[in-house]
N, CA, C and O of each residue as an XYZ file, in Angstrom:
260
protein
N       9.169      7.773    -30.555
C       8.262      7.270    -31.513
C       8.147      8.498    -32.586
O       7.969      9.673    -32.267
N       8.275      8.034    -33.834
C       8.156      9.225    -34.961
C       6.760      9.034    -35.551
O       6.361      7.893    -35.782
N       6.061     10.017    -35.784
C       4.724      9.996    -36.453
C       4.955     10.194    -37.833
O       5.732     11.080    -38.188
N       4.310      9.396    -38.746
C       4.450      9.276    -40.093
C       3.243      9.666    -40.864
O       3.068      9.190    -41.986
N       2.356     10.541    -40.312
C       1.122     10.879    -40.941
C       1.419     11.587    -42.188
O       0.785     11.246    -43.187
N       2.306     12.541    -42.282
C       2.612     13.217    -43.433
C       3.039     12.332    -44.564
O       2.563     12.504    -45.686
N       3.991     11.310    -44.295
C       4.447     10.419    -45.257
C       3.315      9.689    -45.900
O       3.234      9.627    -47.127
N       2.434      9.132    -45.105
C       1.274      8.260    -45.627
C       0.310      9.264    -46.339
O      -0.113      8.958    -47.454
N      -0.065     10.452    -45.758
C      -0.883     11.223    -46.399
C      -0.491     11.770    -47.836
O      -1.312     11.874    -48.748
N       0.796     12.094    -47.940
C       1.192     12.594    -49.242
C       1.454     11.537    -50.237
O       1.388     11.801    -51.437
N       1.763     10.292    -49.789
C       1.786      9.053    -50.624
C       0.379      8.805    -51.179
O       0.219      8.432    -52.341
N      -0.562      9.002    -50.399
C      -2.041      8.662    -50.798
C      -2.601      9.814    -51.691
O      -3.631      9.676    -52.351
N      -1.810     11.039    -51.669
C      -2.308     12.141    -52.551
C      -3.342     12.993    -51.758
O      -4.117     13.720    -52.381
N      -3.372     12.927    -50.506
C      -4.342     13.685    -49.735
C      -3.730     15.102    -49.272
O      -2.559     15.179    -48.900
N      -4.551     16.174    -49.314
C      -4.058     17.421    -48.834
C      -4.370     17.368    -47.380
O      -5.096     16.472    -46.949
N      -3.838     18.325    -46.560
C      -4.257     18.478    -45.211
C      -5.639     18.763    -45.023
O      -6.258     18.253    -44.090
N      -6.167     19.536    -45.837
C      -7.631     20.009    -45.748
C      -8.490     18.716    -46.054
O      -9.473     18.506    -45.343
N      -8.197     17.910    -46.992
C      -8.867     16.656    -47.303
C      -8.916     15.710    -46.164
O      -9.939     15.165    -45.749
N      -7.647     15.555    -45.669
C      -7.589     14.558    -44.414
C      -8.450     15.093    -43.315
O      -9.263     14.355    -42.759
N      -8.303     16.350    -42.980
C      -9.220     16.892    -41.908
C     -10.599     16.662    -42.195
O     -11.327     16.260    -41.288
N     -11.061     16.869    -43.361
C     -12.551     16.580    -43.623
C     -12.962     15.130    -43.489
O     -14.064     14.804    -43.049
N     -12.033     14.267    -43.887
C     -12.342     12.812    -43.850
C     -12.231     12.352    -42.458
O     -13.009     11.480    -42.072
N     -11.282     12.878    -41.603
C     -11.049     12.281    -40.300
C     -11.819     12.975    -39.221
O     -12.025     12.383    -38.162
N     -12.301     14.314    -39.438
C     -12.966     15.021    -38.471
C     -11.974     15.690    -37.459
O     -12.380     16.320    -36.483
N     -10.738     15.526    -37.734
C      -9.727     16.237    -36.879
C      -9.245     17.506    -37.556
O      -8.985     17.513    -38.759
N      -9.125     18.578    -36.787
C      -8.836     19.908    -37.293
C      -7.537     19.875    -38.073
O      -6.615     19.115    -37.776
N      -7.504     20.750    -39.105
C      -6.288     20.839    -40.029
C      -5.031     21.269    -39.206
O      -3.941     20.739    -39.423
N      -5.212     22.320    -38.178
C      -4.184     22.658    -37.303
C      -3.613     21.550    -36.433
O      -2.402     21.414    -36.260
N      -4.510     20.787    -35.909
C      -4.177     19.623    -35.083
C      -3.307     18.635    -35.842
O      -2.233     18.235    -35.392
N      -3.806     18.263    -36.995
C      -3.225     17.313    -37.995
C      -1.705     17.887    -38.275
O      -0.693     17.193    -38.178
N      -1.729     19.208    -38.619
C      -0.443     19.786    -38.842
C       0.518     19.708    -37.721
O       1.714     19.494    -37.924
N       0.007     19.882    -36.519
C       0.905     19.856    -35.320
C       1.387     18.377    -35.118
O       2.541     18.167    -34.744
N       0.565     17.412    -35.347
C       0.956     15.985    -35.360
C       2.117     15.756    -36.398
O       3.140     15.160    -36.059
N       1.949     16.203    -37.563
C       2.864     16.019    -38.708
C       4.241     16.690    -38.401
O       5.313     16.186    -38.734
N       4.117     17.804    -37.771
C       5.327     18.428    -37.472
C       5.907     18.061    -36.015
O       6.858     18.737    -35.622
N       5.495     17.222    -35.334
C       5.961     16.654    -34.029
C       5.683     17.679    -32.886
O       6.283     17.531    -31.821
N       4.839     18.672    -33.043
C       4.585     19.586    -31.878
C       3.738     19.056    -30.875
O       3.874     19.469    -29.723
N       2.731     18.051    -31.190
C       1.912     17.433    -30.303
C       1.839     15.933    -30.824
O       2.129     15.586    -31.969
N       1.434     15.156    -29.868
C       1.312     13.657    -30.282
C      -0.229     13.268    -30.374
O      -1.006     13.678    -29.512
N      -0.616     12.556    -31.321
C      -1.975     12.085    -31.263
C      -2.199     10.921    -30.286
O      -1.302     10.154    -29.934
N      -3.483     10.860    -29.878
C      -3.840      9.717    -29.093
C      -3.978      8.532    -29.916
O      -4.035      8.650    -31.140
N      -4.040      7.337    -29.318
C      -4.317      6.017    -30.047
C      -5.575      6.188    -30.783
O      -5.616      5.843    -31.963
N      -6.547      6.657    -30.237
C      -7.878      6.825    -30.845
C      -7.790      7.771    -32.120
O      -8.423      7.531    -33.148
N      -6.982      8.825    -31.969
C      -6.928      9.795    -33.048
C      -6.070      9.078    -34.224
O      -6.347      9.295    -35.404
N      -5.081      8.267    -33.865
C      -4.316      7.481    -34.973
C      -5.174      6.472    -35.664
O      -5.000      6.128    -36.833
N      -6.123      6.013    -34.866
C      -7.034      5.025    -35.461
C      -7.917      5.735    -36.531
O      -8.058      5.278    -37.666
N      -8.484      6.849    -36.104
C      -9.421      7.645    -36.933
C      -8.588      8.033    -38.129
O      -9.107      7.805    -39.221
N      -7.418      8.565    -38.118
C      -6.543      8.969    -39.232
C      -6.332      7.757    -40.119
O      -6.485      7.785    -41.340
N      -5.966      6.681    -39.411
C      -5.698      5.463    -40.361
C      -6.842      5.064    -41.146
O      -6.714      4.696    -42.313
N      -8.045      5.127    -40.509
C      -9.352      4.834    -41.237
C      -9.502      5.743    -42.373
O      -9.784      5.291    -43.483
N      -9.325      7.052    -42.163
C      -9.474      8.132    -43.204
C      -8.422      7.997    -44.248
O      -8.668      8.516    -45.337
N      -7.258      7.364    -44.083
C      -6.205      7.203    -45.089
C      -6.349      5.793    -45.656
O      -5.617      5.426    -46.576
N      -7.310      4.970    -45.107
C      -7.359      3.601    -45.687
C      -5.998      2.729    -45.433
O      -5.508      2.016    -46.309
N      -5.492      2.868    -44.218
C      -4.215      2.273    -44.079
C      -4.179      1.642    -42.641
O      -5.066      1.888    -41.825
N      -3.257      0.926    -42.401
C      -3.117      0.287    -41.084
C      -2.539      1.285    -40.089
O      -1.653      2.054    -40.463
N      -2.995      1.308    -38.843
C      -2.479      2.271    -37.854
C      -1.031      2.131    -37.682
O      -0.375      3.154    -37.487
N      -0.443      0.972    -37.732
C       1.015      0.735    -37.666
C       1.821      1.555    -38.751
O       2.989      1.892    -38.557
N       1.111      1.859    -39.926
C       1.844      2.626    -40.969
C       2.026      4.068    -40.502
O       2.814      4.786    -41.120
N       1.330      4.555    -39.421
C       1.401      5.846    -39.090
C       2.438      6.413    -38.065
O       2.502      7.591    -37.715
N       3.225      5.409    -37.645
C       4.320      5.652    -36.702
C       5.515      4.687    -36.856
O       5.349      3.561    -37.324
N       6.657      5.115    -36.480
C       7.779      4.288    -36.468
C       8.312      4.257    -35.020
O       8.394      5.254    -34.302
N       8.682      2.946    -34.653
C       9.131      2.779    -33.376
C       9.965      1.546    -33.372
O       9.747      0.642    -34.179
N      10.934      1.484    -32.468
C      11.774      0.337    -32.320
C      10.993     -0.882    -31.710
O      11.404     -2.040    -31.786
N       9.869     -0.518    -31.120
C       9.135     -1.502    -30.419
C       7.929     -1.970    -31.244
O       7.083     -2.673    -30.692
N       7.802     -1.626    -32.521
C       6.737     -1.967    -33.348
C       6.715     -3.289    -33.736
O       5.817     -3.703    -34.470
């Protein structure tokens, strides 16, 4: 599964700092998600989706989607 947070964040015009403030998730943690170093939980994806005003399914790519 590929995480697409960076794609959606930049498309919406948010910086990493802005998304961190809106979601309550640390900038370093978000950066790790965007770079594939760690994977977000389903709850964290939900929080990020709310902060970006998008559907949770827009934040990942999967053949099972």
